[in-house]
N, C-alpha and C positions, 0 to 999 in steps of 0.2 A: 447388551452393548448400548452405551449411551454416548452422546455427543455433547461436548462442553461448548457453551456459547459465551464468547467474551465480547463485551461491548467496548468499542473504541470511538473516539471522536473523529469523524471523517473530514474535519475542517482542513482545507488547503491540500488535501491529498492529491488532487489533480495537478496543482501547481508544483508541488514538491516532486511528484512523479515525473512531470514533464521536464523539469530542470535537472533532476538527479539521475533518473534511470532510463528515460527515453533515448538519449544520445548513446549511452553506454551499451544498452542491450538491443537497440533498434526495435523497440516495441511501441505500441500506440499509447497515448496518454491515459486511456482508460485502463489498459493492462498495467501501466506503471502506477496508477492510483490504487489499484487493487493490491499491488505489491507493497505499497506504503501502508495500507490498512492491515495487511497480514503481518508486516514487521511490527506495527504498533501493538497488535494483538499478542505477539510474542515478547513484547517488552523491549524490543531493539530500537535503536535510534536511527 
């Protein structure tokens, strides 16, 4: 079993997460930033 590593640019993930996901899901800015990074890794906008 192997794990695929996908590199993404983490620029502005905290800001985007704070504005886009924190109010909607009531999560911290750090959790929201990780959500943005995961979406970038999946190729979503």
